[in-house]
C-alpha atoms as one frame of an Amber mdcrd trajectory, in Angstrom:
protein
  13.238  21.466   5.920  10.700  20.397   3.601   8.783  23.929   3.910  12.129
  25.835   3.205  13.755  23.621   0.591  11.521  20.964  -0.179  11.162  22.880
  -3.893  14.663  22.176  -4.526  14.703  18.506  -3.737  14.220  17.528  -7.275
  16.958  19.720  -9.047  19.589  19.238  -5.988  19.436  16.441  -4.501  22.595
  14.877  -5.674  24.471  17.839  -4.319  22.441  17.865  -0.905  23.685  16.273
   2.309  21.896  12.794   2.761  20.730  13.909   6.045  18.842  17.014   4.692
  17.296  14.930   1.957  15.876  12.592   4.416  14.728  15.543   6.851  12.898
  17.129   3.441  11.387  13.741   2.515  10.247  12.996   5.918   8.760  16.442
   6.721   7.134  16.148   3.047   5.697  12.851   4.351   3.954  13.811   7.632
   0.444  15.308   7.848  -0.682  18.661   9.522  -1.940  16.398  12.620   1.272
  15.087  13.105   3.067  18.472  12.790   0.911  19.905  15.028   1.727  17.272
  17.546   5.476  17.596  17.203   5.149  21.486  17.796   3.304  20.771  21.175
   6.244  18.464  21.894   8.648  21.299  21.131   6.750  23.671  23.136   6.755
  21.408  26.132  10.575  21.001  25.628  10.931  24.620  25.889   8.962  25.458
  28.560  11.195  23.161  30.766  14.410  24.634  29.289  13.260  28.623  29.909
  13.930  28.406  33.575  17.617  27.591  32.774  17.887  30.176  30.376  16.555
  33.034  33.010  19.886  32.094  35.265  22.640  31.614  32.677  23.974  34.170
  29.966  24.522  31.446  27.751  23.942  27.790  26.857  26.496  26.128  24.761
  25.716  22.883  23.358  26.707  20.891  19.821  23.906  21.413  17.289  25.307
  19.071  14.667  26.400  15.148  15.124  28.211  15.376  12.130  31.269  17.294
  11.206  30.868  20.068   8.496  32.039  19.479   5.150  35.266  21.334   3.914
  34.129  20.931   0.392  31.930  23.658   0.123
């Protein structure tokens, strides 16, 4: 989030969802080493999930823990 939208935070923070703002701020605060460690964890999780995907045509799961805003 920080890499993709961080440059817009100062101008658009009041219009952004608080969860997005929090993700951007957290992303800006981590080091490259921390980021790389997160990548390792993500890769390990992906390797555990990939066998399931080889035997399934689809995997349906929620991606957001909040309801979409209807005011966009």
